[in-house]
C-alpha positions as CSV (number, residue, x, y, z in Angstrom):
1,X,-171.0,16.3,-42.2
2,X,-172.5,18.4,-39.4
3,X,-170.3,21.4,-40.5
4,X,-171.6,21.1,-44.1
5,X,-175.1,21.5,-42.8
6,X,-174.1,24.6,-40.9
7,X,-172.4,26.0,-44.0
8,X,-175.5,25.4,-46.1
9,X,-177.8,27.0,-43.5
10,X,-175.5,30.0,-43.3
11,X,-175.4,30.3,-47.0
12,X,-179.2,30.2,-47.3
13,X,-179.5,32.9,-44.7
14,X,-176.9,35.1,-46.5
15,X,-178.6,34.5,-49.8
16,X,-182.0,35.5,-48.3
17,X,-180.5,38.6,-46.8
18,X,-179.1,39.6,-50.2
19,X,-182.5,39.1,-51.8
20,X,-184.2,41.3,-49.2
21,X,-181.5,44.0,-49.5
22,X,-181.7,44.3,-53.3
23,X,-185.4,43.6,-53.5
24,X,-184.9,40.6,-55.8
25,X,-187.0,37.4,-56.1
26,X,-185.1,34.1,-56.2
27,X,-185.7,33.9,-60.0
28,X,-184.4,37.4,-60.5
29,X,-181.3,36.7,-58.5
30,X,-180.6,33.5,-60.6
31,X,-181.1,35.4,-63.8
32,X,-178.7,38.2,-62.6
33,X,-176.1,35.6,-61.7
34,X,-176.4,33.8,-65.1
35,X,-176.2,37.1,-66.9
36,X,-173.0,37.9,-65.1
37,X,-171.5,34.5,-65.9
38,X,-172.4,34.8,-69.6
39,X,-170.6,38.1,-70.0
40,X,-167.3,36.5,-69.1
41,X,-167.9,33.6,-71.5
42,X,-168.2,36.1,-74.4
43,X,-164.8,37.6,-75.5
44,X,-166.3,40.3,-77.7
45,X,-165.5,43.9,-76.5
46,X,-169.1,44.8,-76.0
47,X,-170.7,41.4,-76.7
48,X,-171.5,40.7,-73.0
49,X,-174.0,43.5,-73.1
50,X,-176.1,41.6,-75.6
51,X,-176.0,38.4,-73.4
52,X,-177.5,39.9,-70.2
53,X,-181.2,39.3,-69.7
54,X,-183.5,42.1,-70.6
55,X,-184.5,42.5,-67.0
56,X,-180.9,43.3,-66.2
57,X,-180.9,46.1,-68.7
58,X,-183.9,47.7,-66.9
59,X,-182.3,47.5,-63.5
60,X,-178.6,48.0,-64.1
61,X,-177.5,49.5,-67.4
62,X,-180.5,51.2,-68.9
63,X,-179.1,54.5,-69.9
64,X,-180.4,58.0,-69.9
65,X,-179.6,60.9,-72.3
66,X,-176.8,61.9,-69.9
67,X,-174.9,58.6,-70.3
68,X,-171.5,59.0,-71.9
69,X,-171.0,56.7,-74.9
70,X,-167.9,54.6,-75.0
71,X,-167.4,53.4,-78.6
72,X,-164.8,50.8,-79.7
73,X,-162.5,52.2,-82.5
74,X,-162.1,49.7,-85.3
75,X,-158.7,48.7,-86.6
76,X,-159.0,48.0,-90.3
77,X,-156.3,46.9,-92.7
78,X,-157.1,49.2,-95.6
79,X,-155.5,48.9,-99.0
80,X,-154.1,52.4,-98.7
81,X,-152.4,51.6,-95.4
82,X,-153.9,54.4,-93.3
83,X,-156.9,52.6,-91.7
84,X,-158.9,55.8,-92.2
85,X,-162.4,54.8,-93.4
86,X,-165.9,56.2,-93.8
87,X,-169.4,55.1,-94.6
88,X,-169.5,51.6,-93.1
89,X,-172.4,49.3,-94.1
90,X,-172.9,46.0,-92.2
91,X,-175.1,43.0,-92.8
92,X,-175.7,40.3,-90.1
93,X,-176.2,36.8,-91.5
94,X,-177.4,34.4,-88.7
95,X,-176.2,31.2,-90.3
96,X,-172.9,32.7,-91.4
97,X,-171.6,33.3,-94.9
98,X,-168.3,32.5,-96.7
99,X,-165.6,29.9,-96.0
100,X,-165.5,30.6,-92.3
101,X,-169.2,31.3,-91.9
102,X,-168.7,34.9,-90.8
103,X,-171.8,36.4,-89.4
104,X,-170.9,40.0,-90.0
105,X,-169.9,41.4,-93.4
106,X,-169.0,45.1,-93.9
107,X,-168.3,47.2,-96.9
108,X,-166.5,50.5,-96.2
109,X,-164.4,53.0,-98.2
110,X,-161.0,54.3,-97.3
111,X,-160.9,58.1,-97.1
112,X,-157.4,59.1,-95.9
113,X,-157.5,62.8,-94.9
114,X,-160.5,63.3,-97.2
115,X,-159.0,62.2,-100.5
116,X,-161.9,60.8,-102.5
117,X,-159.7,59.0,-105.1
118,X,-159.2,56.3,-102.4
119,X,-162.9,56.0,-101.7
120,X,-163.3,52.6,-103.3
121,X,-165.5,49.9,-101.8
122,X,-163.6,47.4,-99.6
123,X,-165.0,44.3,-97.9
124,X,-164.3,42.9,-94.4
125,X,-165.7,40.0,-92.4
126,X,-166.1,39.4,-88.7
127,X,-167.4,36.8,-86.2
128,X,-168.3,39.4,-83.6
129,X,-168.8,42.8,-85.4
130,X,-165.7,44.2,-83.6
131,X,-162.6,42.4,-84.9
132,X,-162.6,42.5,-88.7
133,X,-160.5,40.6,-91.2
134,X,-160.0,40.3,-94.9
135,X,-161.2,36.9,-96.1
136,X,-158.5,34.8,-97.6
137,X,-158.3,35.4,-101.4
138,X,-160.1,38.7,-101.3
139,X,-158.2,41.7,-102.8
140,X,-159.4,45.1,-101.7
141,X,-160.6,47.3,-103.1
142,X,-163.1,45.3,-105.0
143,X,-163.9,48.3,-107.2
144,X,-161.2,50.6,-108.7
145,X,-161.3,54.3,-109.1
146,X,-163.1,55.3,-112.3
147,X,-161.2,57.2,-115.0
148,X,-161.0,61.0,-114.7
149,X,-158.9,63.0,-112.3
150,X,-162.0,64.2,-110.3
151,X,-164.2,61.1,-110.7
152,X,-164.6,58.8,-107.7
153,X,-166.6,56.1,-106.0
154,X,-168.4,56.4,-102.7
155,X,-171.3,55.5,-100.4
156,X,-171.5,51.7,-100.5
157,X,-174.5,49.7,-99.3
158,X,-174.5,45.9,-98.7
159,X,-177.5,43.5,-99.0
160,X,-177.7,39.8,-98.3
161,X,-180.3,38.2,-100.7
162,X,-180.8,34.6,-101.8
163,X,-177.4,33.4,-100.5
164,X,-175.5,36.2,-102.2
165,X,-174.0,39.5,-101.1
166,X,-175.2,42.4,-103.2
167,X,-173.0,45.6,-103.2
168,X,-174.5,48.8,-104.3
169,X,-172.3,51.9,-104.5
170,X,-172.3,55.4,-105.9
171,X,-170.1,56.7,-108.7
172,X,-169.5,60.3,-109.6
173,X,-168.2,61.0,-113.1
174,X,-166.6,64.4,-113.6
175,X,-164.4,66.1,-116.2
176,X,-164.4,69.9,-116.2
177,X,-168.0,69.7,-115.0
178,X,-170.4,67.1,-113.6
179,X,-171.3,64.5,-116.2
180,X,-173.4,62.1,-114.1
181,X,-174.0,60.5,-110.7
182,X,-174.5,56.7,-110.9
183,X,-175.5,53.7,-108.8
184,X,-173.8,50.4,-109.7
185,X,-174.2,46.9,-108.3
186,X,-171.8,43.9,-107.9
187,X,-172.6,40.5,-106.5
188,X,-170.7,37.7,-104.8
189,X,-171.5,34.1,-103.9
190,X,-168.7,33.8,-101.3
191,X,-167.7,37.4,-100.4
192,X,-164.3,36.9,-102.1
193,X,-165.0,36.8,-105.8
194,X,-167.1,39.7,-107.0
195,X,-168.7,40.2,-110.4
196,X,-168.0,43.1,-112.6
197,X,-170.2,46.0,-111.5
198,X,-173.1,47.0,-113.7
199,X,-174.8,50.4,-113.9
200,X,-178.4,50.5,-112.7
201,X,-179.2,54.2,-112.2
202,X,-177.7,57.4,-113.8
203,X,-178.8,60.9,-113.2
204,X,-177.7,64.5,-113.7
205,X,-180.5,65.9,-111.6
206,X,-180.3,63.6,-108.6
207,X,-177.0,63.3,-106.6
208,X,-177.9,59.8,-105.4
209,X,-176.0,60.3,-102.2
210,X,-175.8,57.5,-99.6
211,X,-178.1,54.8,-101.1
212,X,-179.6,52.4,-98.6
213,X,-181.3,49.3,-99.9
214,X,-183.7,46.8,-98.3
215,X,-185.7,43.8,-99.5
216,X,-189.0,43.3,-97.8
217,X,-191.4,40.5,-98.9
218,X,-191.5,40.9,-102.7
219,X,-190.0,44.3,-103.2
220,X,-186.7,46.1,-103.0
221,X,-186.7,49.7,-101.7
222,X,-183.8,52.2,-102.1
223,X,-183.5,55.5,-100.2
224,X,-181.0,58.1,-101.1
225,X,-180.3,61.8,-100.7
226,X,-180.7,64.4,-103.4
227,X,-178.4,67.3,-102.6
228,X,-179.2,69.3,-105.8
229,X,-180.8,72.2,-103.8
230,X,-180.9,73.3,-100.2
231,X,-182.4,71.8,-98.0
232,X,-181.6,68.4,-99.3
233,X,-184.2,65.7,-99.5
234,X,-184.6,62.0,-98.9
235,X,-186.1,60.1,-101.8
236,X,-187.2,56.5,-102.3
237,X,-187.5,54.1,-105.2
238,X,-188.8,50.6,-105.6
239,X,-187.8,47.6,-107.7
240,X,-189.0,44.0,-108.3
241,X,-185.5,42.6,-109.1
242,X,-183.1,45.1,-107.4
243,X,-181.8,46.2,-110.8
244,X,-184.6,48.1,-112.6
245,X,-185.9,50.9,-110.4
246,X,-188.8,53.3,-110.4
247,X,-188.5,57.0,-110.5
248,X,-187.7,58.8,-107.2
249,X,-190.3,60.1,-104.8
250,X,-189.5,62.6,-102.0
251,X,-190.1,61.3,-98.5
252,X,-191.6,63.4,-95.7
253,X,-189.1,64.3,-93.0
254,X,-190.0,65.5,-89.5
255,X,-187.9,66.4,-86.4
256,X,-185.0,68.2,-88.1
257,X,-184.1,71.7,-87.1
258,X,-184.7,74.3,-89.8
259,X,-181.0,75.3,-90.1
260,X,-180.0,71.7,-90.7
261,X,-180.5,69.4,-93.7
262,X,-180.5,65.6,-94.3
263,X,-177.1,64.4,-95.6
264,X,-176.4,60.7,-95.3
265,X,-178.8,57.8,-94.5
266,X,-179.0,54.2,-93.5
267,X,-182.2,52.0,-93.0
268,X,-182.7,48.9,-91.0
269,X,-185.8,46.6,-91.1
270,X,-187.4,46.1,-87.7
271,X,-190.2,44.0,-86.4
272,X,-192.9,46.6,-86.6
273,X,-191.2,49.6,-88.2
274,X,-188.2,50.8,-90.1
275,X,-185.2,52.2,-88.1
276,X,-182.7,54.6,-89.5
277,X,-179.5,56.5,-88.8
278,X,-179.4,59.9,-90.4
279,X,-176.6,62.4,-90.7
280,X,-177.7,66.1,-90.9
281,X,-175.5,69.1,-91.7
282,X,-175.6,72.9,-91.9
283,X,-174.0,73.4,-95.3
284,X,-172.2,72.1,-98.3
285,X,-170.0,69.0,-98.1
286,X,-171.6,68.0,-94.8
287,X,-170.5,70.9,-92.6
288,X,-171.2,70.3,-88.9
289,X,-172.4,66.8,-89.5
290,X,-174.2,65.0,-86.6
291,X,-176.0,61.7,-86.2
292,X,-179.7,61.2,-85.5
293,X,-181.9,58.2,-84.9
294,X,-185.3,58.0,-86.7
295,X,-188.1,55.6,-87.6
296,X,-190.9,55.1,-90.1
297,X,-194.2,53.4,-89.6
298,X,-195.2,53.3,-93.3
299,X,-192.2,51.6,-95.0
300,X,-190.1,54.8,-95.4
301,X,-192.5,57.3,-96.9
302,X,-192.6,59.4,-93.8
303,X,-189.7,59.6,-91.3
304,X,-189.6,60.9,-87.7
305,X,-186.1,61.9,-86.4
306,X,-184.9,62.6,-82.9
307,X,-182.3,65.1,-81.7
308,X,-178.6,64.5,-81.8
309,X,-177.9,60.9,-80.9
310,X,-174.3,61.2,-79.5
311,X,-172.3,63.9,-77.9
312,X,-169.1,64.8,-79.6
313,X,-167.0,64.0,-76.5
314,X,-164.2,61.9,-78.1
315,X,-161.3,63.3,-80.1
316,X,-161.9,61.1,-83.1
317,X,-165.4,62.7,-83.7
318,X,-164.9,66.2,-82.3
319,X,-165.1,67.8,-85.7
320,X,-168.1,65.9,-87.1
321,X,-169.9,62.6,-87.0
322,X,-170.4,60.9,-90.3
323,X,-172.6,58.2,-91.9
324,X,-173.4,55.2,-89.7
325,X,-175.3,52.0,-90.0
326,X,-177.3,49.8,-87.5
327,X,-178.1,46.1,-87.2
328,X,-180.7,44.7,-84.8
329,X,-179.1,42.3,-82.3
330,X,-180.1,38.7,-82.7
331,X,-182.6,37.8,-80.0
332,X,-182.9,41.3,-78.6
333,X,-185.4,43.5,-80.6
334,X,-184.5,46.6,-78.6
335,X,-180.7,46.3,-78.9
336,X,-178.9,47.6,-81.9
337,X,-175.2,47.4,-83.0
338,X,-174.1,50.6,-84.5
339,X,-171.0,51.4,-86.6
340,X,-170.3,55.1,-87.6
341,X,-167.4,57.3,-88.7
342,X,-166.0,60.4,-87.2
343,X,-163.6,63.2,-88.2
344,X,-161.1,64.6,-85.7
345,X,-159.9,68.2,-85.5
346,X,-156.6,67.2,-87.2
347,X,-158.4,65.7,-90.2
348,X,-158.2,62.0,-89.4
349,X,-161.1,59.7,-90.1
350,X,-162.0,56.8,-87.7
351,X,-164.8,54.2,-87.7
352,X,-166.2,53.0,-84.4
353,X,-168.6,50.4,-83.0
354,X,-171.2,51.1,-80.3
355,X,-174.1,48.9,-78.9
356,X,-177.3,50.9,-78.3
357,X,-180.7,50.4,-76.8
358,X,-184.1,51.6,-78.1
359,X,-186.1,53.4,-75.3
360,X,-189.3,55.2,-75.9
361,X,-188.7,55.5,-79.7
362,X,-185.2,56.9,-79.1
363,X,-181.8,55.2,-79.6
364,X,-179.5,55.6,-76.6
365,X,-175.9,54.4,-75.8
366,X,-175.7,51.5,-73.4
367,X,-173.1,53.3,-71.4
368,X,-169.4,53.4,-70.5
369,X,-167.8,50.3,-69.0
370,X,-164.5,50.0,-67.1
371,X,-162.5,47.4,-65.3
372,X,-162.1,48.3,-61.6
373,X,-160.9,46.0,-58.8
374,X,-161.1,43.0,-61.1
375,X,-164.7,43.5,-61.8
376,X,-166.9,45.4,-64.3
377,X,-167.9,48.8,-63.2
378,X,-171.4,49.5,-64.5
379,X,-172.6,53.0,-65.3
380,X,-175.0,54.7,-62.9
381,X,-178.4,55.6,-64.1
């Protein structure tokens, strides 16, 4: 019993020395320990980052612009068999949805080596946002290629509203020349059975690229890109029912270099503002496309964008970065989960997942993590 007392005293002395060395209070040390334990409980590839207390971010993994991002490349069982996808759009449903109460639902379009006839909306579900599966009974794609050798679908956007999933997507109808760009909608009560799509917008003067739809209070808002003339523009519309929409109004865009133009867009509703991922380009068909973070303080009428969000340091994105989406992490208003697509120099498309943190109105990668000596090696600041 005497030895136990000695051990406890020595342990207390050691613990006090550690606190003095690292400049931690007893409560901070306990929080740090609990944070380290929680990361091992969560099996998600990057999920442990979302479990660590906010204080731990400030001291240990708060990144700077020089931090190298380390995305997780998704493995998706696409109907065409290549796994090459673009234009992910994800919704997070806190209580879960569908037979297995999946919290993450994603719509994405296969795009093998840039062949747009395969660009048909396909749906996947996940419990962690990293490992995705096709719910039992779901047959992808949920929308088939429209008739016409040059006609195709593209640019899906997913919305959870009144216990239903609403899927919006773009359809381009061509013969020898452009006939129309359209936005269609399909709905599902379980994520498996989808209603026949109905047309809600059609235009020959608006390209309707990359629609992004939110519902806030009593109104639906849709943003899209009109690429009819250079530089392209972000436009917005409103609707009471999500079906019948107002005419388009051009949004004000700030922070983009003069030689670049807006190209693809996604919007996320935050606590005190709107957050967005924007793709800009330098020419037709998204040449030199790169990602930016932006925000709006007036519900999307005026947008302020930052410089390039991610360096093109990985092979899968070294040719261009394409349309992404972002979801605010539950319980962490400054943490966002991001999914985006990239094109490699050999023409292969890949979709990746990356957790990011909002610092001084800019979205930064949380950093690169590696296993070393049976422990997690955290990035230096």
